[in-house]
C-alpha positions in Angstrom: 21.2 38.4 -3.5 19.2 36.0 -1.5 16.4 35.9 -4.0 19.1 35.4 -6.6 20.4 32.2 -4.8 16.9 30.8 -4.2 16.1 30.8 -7.9 19.3 29.3 -8.7 18.4 26.4 -6.0 15.1 26.1 -7.3 16.4 25.1 -10.6 18.9 22.6 -9.3 16.6 19.5 -9.7 15.3 20.2 -13.0 18.8 20.7 -14.2 20.3 17.7 -12.7 17.2 15.2 -13.0 18.2 14.6 -17.1 21.8 14.2 -16.1 21.0 11.8 -13.3 19.0 9.4 -15.6 20.9 9.9 -18.8 23.4 7.0 -18.2 20.4 4.6 -17.1 18.9 2.0 -19.2 15.8 -0.1 -17.8 16.4 -2.4 -20.6 19.7 -3.4 -19.2 21.1 -5.0 -16.0 18.9 -6.5 -13.1 16.0 -4.2 -14.2 15.5 -6.4 -16.9 16.4 -9.4 -15.0 16.6 -12.7 -17.1 17.6 -15.0 -14.2 17.1 -16.0 -10.8 20.2 -14.3 -9.4 19.3 -11.0 -11.2 15.7 -11.1 -9.9 16.8 -11.6 -6.4 19.1 -8.5 -6.9 16.1 -6.7 -8.2 13.9 -7.1 -5.6 17.0 -6.6 -2.7 17.5 -3.1 -4.7 13.8 -2.2 -4.6 13.6 -3.5 -1.0 16.5 -1.1 0.2 15.2 1.7 -1.5 12.0 1.3 -0.5 13.4 1.2 3.4 15.7 4.2 2.8 12.5 6.4 1.7 11.2 6.1 5.4 14.1 8.6 6.3 14.7 10.2 2.8 11.0 11.4 2.1 10.4 13.2 5.4 13.8 14.8 4.8 12.5 16.1 1.3 9.2 17.3 2.7 10.6 18.9 5.8 13.4 20.9 4.5 11.3 23.3 2.0 8.7 23.5 5.1 11.9 24.9 7.2 13.2 27.0 4.5 9.7 28.6 4.0 8.5 29.0 7.5 12.0 30.6 9.0 13.0 32.4 6.0 10.8 33.3 3.5 7.8 34.3 5.8 10.5 36.7 6.9 11.1 35.1 10.2 7.6 34.9 11.5 8.1 31.1 12.8 8.5 30.5 16.4 12.0 31.9 18.2 13.2 29.8 21.1 16.8 30.6 21.5 16.9 28.5 25.0 15.6 25.2 23.3 18.0 22.4 23.9 16.2 19.0 24.2 12.9 17.5 22.9 12.4 13.7 23.5 10.1 13.1 20.3 13.0 14.8 18.1 15.6 12.5 20.0 13.5 9.2 19.3 12.9 10.2 15.5 16.4 11.2 15.1 18.1 7.7 16.9 15.7 5.2 17.5 14.2 5.2 13.7 17.8 5.2 12.1 19.1 2.0 14.6 16.1 0.2 13.5 16.6 0.7 9.8 20.3 -0.3 10.2 19.6 -3.6 11.9 16.7 -4.4 9.4 18.9 -3.5 6.4 21.8 -5.5 8.1 20.2 -8.6 8.6 18.0 -8.4 5.3 21.4 -7.5 3.5 23.0 -10.6 5.3 20.3 -12.9 4.2 20.3 -11.9 0.6 24.0 -12.2 0.3 24.2 -15.7 1.5 21.4 -16.7 -0.8 23.5 -15.0 -3.8 26.9 -16.7 -3.0 28.3 -17.1 -6.3 30.0 -20.7 -5.1 26.4 -21.9 -4.1 25.0 -24.2 -6.6 21.5 -23.2 -8.1 19.0 -26.0 -7.6 17.2 -26.9 -10.8 15.7 -30.0 -12.5 18.5 -30.2 -15.3 22.1 -31.2 -14.2 24.6 -28.1 -14.2 26.7 -27.3 -17.3 30.4 -26.8 -16.6 32.1 -23.8 -18.4 35.5 -22.5 -17.9 36.2 -19.0 -18.5 40.2 -17.4 -19.3 39.9 -13.7 -19.2 42.8 -12.4 -21.5 43.7 -9.2 -23.1 41.0 -8.2 -24.3 38.8 -10.9 -24.7 37.1 -13.9 -23.4 38.0 -17.5 -24.0 35.0 -19.9 -23.2 35.7 -23.5 -22.9 33.2 -26.2 -22.5 35.1 -29.4 -21.2 32.2 -32.0 -21.4 31.4 -31.0 -25.1 35.0 -30.7 -26.2 34.2 -27.4 -28.0 35.3 -23.5 -26.9 34.6 -19.9 -28.2 36.2 -16.5 -28.3 33.6 -14.0 -27.2 30.8 -15.8 -27.5 29.0 -17.6 -24.8 25.8 -20.1 -25.3 23.8 -21.5 -22.8 20.7 -23.6 -22.5 17.4 -21.9 -20.9 16.3 -23.5 -17.5 19.9 -25.4 -17.2 22.3 -24.2 -14.2 25.5 -23.0 -15.4 29.0 -23.6 -13.1 31.5 -21.0 -14.5 35.3 -21.9 -13.5 37.1 -18.6 -13.9 40.9 -17.3 -14.2 42.6 -14.4 -15.7 45.5 -15.1 -18.1 47.4 -11.5 -17.1 46.0 -9.1 -14.7 42.8 -8.7 -12.5 39.7 -8.8 -14.5 35.9 -8.9 -13.6 33.3 -10.9 -15.3 29.9 -9.7 -15.3 26.7 -10.2 -17.1 23.9 -7.9 -15.9 20.8 -9.4 -17.0 21.7 -12.5 -15.4 23.1 -11.3 -12.3 26.1 -11.8 -10.4 30.0 -10.4 -10.5 32.9 -12.2 -9.7 36.5 -11.0 -9.9 39.4 -13.3 -11.6 43.2 -13.0 -11.0 46.2 -14.8 -12.5 46.9 -18.1 -10.8 43.4 -18.1 -9.0 40.2 -19.9 -9.5 36.8 -18.5 -9.0 33.5 -19.7 -9.5 30.2 -18.1 -10.5 26.6 -20.0 -10.6 24.2 -18.5 -12.7 21.0 -19.6 -14.9 19.0 -17.9 -17.4 15.3 -18.5 -17.5 14.5 -16.5 -20.6 15.7 -17.1 -24.3 17.7 -14.1 -25.6 20.9 -12.5 -25.7 22.4 -10.9 -22.9 25.8 -8.8 -23.2 28.8 -9.5 -20.9 31.7 -7.6 -20.2 34.8 -6.9 -18.3 34.1 -4.4 -15.6 37.7 -4.0 -14.5 40.2 -1.6 -16.5 43.0 -3.8 -17.8 44.2 -1.5 -20.6 43.7 0.7 -24.0 41.5 -2.6 -25.2 39.3 -2.7 -22.0 36.2 -0.8 -23.5 35.8 -3.5 -26.2 36.4 -6.4 -23.9 32.8 -7.6 -24.4 30.7 -10.7 -25.0 27.1 -11.6 -26.1 25.4 -14.6 -24.1 23.1 -16.6 -26.3 20.4 -18.5 -24.2 18.5 -20.9 -26.3 16.3 -23.9 -25.5 18.2 -27.4 -24.8 17.4 -28.6 -28.4 18.8 -25.5 -30.0 21.9 -25.7 -27.7 22.5 -29.3 -28.6 22.3 -28.4 -32.3 24.6 -25.5 -31.7 27.0 -27.9 -30.2 26.8 -30.4 -32.9 27.4 -27.8 -35.6 30.4 -26.1 -33.9 32.4 -29.4 -33.6 31.9 -29.6 -37.5 32.7 -26.2 -38.3 34.6 -24.9 -35.8 38.3 -24.3 -35.7 41.0 -26.4 -33.5 42.2 -24.8 -30.5 45.8 -26.0 -30.1 48.9 -25.0 -28.4 49.9 -22.5 -31.0 46.3 -20.7 -31.4 46.0 -20.5 -27.4 49.8 -18.8 -27.4 48.5 -16.4 -29.6 45.3 -15.8 -28.1 47.4 -14.6 -25.1 49.0 -12.0 -26.7 47.2 -8.6 -26.0 44.8 -8.1 -29.0 40.9 -7.1 -29.6 38.8 -9.9 -31.3 36.1 -8.0 -33.5 34.5 -11.2 -34.1 33.3 -14.3 -32.2 35.1 -17.4 -33.1 34.5 -20.9 -32.5 36.5 -23.9 -31.8 35.2 -27.5 -32.7 38.3 -29.2 -31.3 40.4 -28.6 -28.3 43.7 -29.9 -27.9 44.5 -30.7 -24.3 43.5 -28.4 -21.4 43.8 -24.8 -22.2 42.2 -24.1 -18.6 45.1 -25.9 -17.1 47.8 -24.6 -19.2 47.0 -21.1 -18.2 46.9 -22.1 -14.4 50.0 -23.8 -14.9 52.0 -20.6 -16.1 51.3 -19.4 -12.3 52.3 -22.5 -10.8 48.6 -23.7 -10.2 46.1 -26.3 -10.8 42.8 -26.5 -11.7 41.3 -27.8 -8.7 39.4 -25.8 -6.6 38.3 -26.1 -3.2 34.6 -26.6 -3.1 32.8 -24.1 -1.0 30.1 -24.8 1.7 
């Protein structure tokens, strides 16, 4: 019976390994970082894994050794039923974990402070302000300075910090662009902020990471990071070719629906961000974070 159990246990890593990595993609998320926030998160991830290996690797090595010595060798290991204390083992069991917890705690506190989503990103170019309204089941991106808006398409210039001001039109949702890093929740009547920067041109998927009904799986958008000249050309083209976002259009967008293709609005009437917040008795002003 023990032989059968041992054979099964030996096969667990072989069988489970493909399952553990089946859902992983090294071309998405922080492992393919395209901005300073995601790069910092990636470095912190590998730093944490490296520290934890100090505990995990000895356990992985020691377990088969203990099994071999005290079970597979027919119990030929030393038998000491009166053993109850050993300073070396006590130090290994307590001192090393305490040091690791302290190092991890201090390090993660510093990284968390560094990656404060409300903290502006220092760069040579001025910030680009973008208002985001998360609806069922679509994203409304508003460019106040440019006077344009989009549905399910975010366009940002490379090398220029982007200051997102976000809210939700109905329920709690979560905004994330994995390759740029950061994640921030939105709630009706509440304004949150997220600062990101893309330092590499490309297309980066974004999505809602908080379940909000039957259209949740389709609530995604594409982020186009392009050069400053291309961004300016896109803005000019959108102003000419885009539709108009008026009160009637906004009311239609607030109704639950899935938007299969991105939509561009070359003209925006009023302030849709303030209109959404006003439904909940709020104004778009947001207290600055230190």
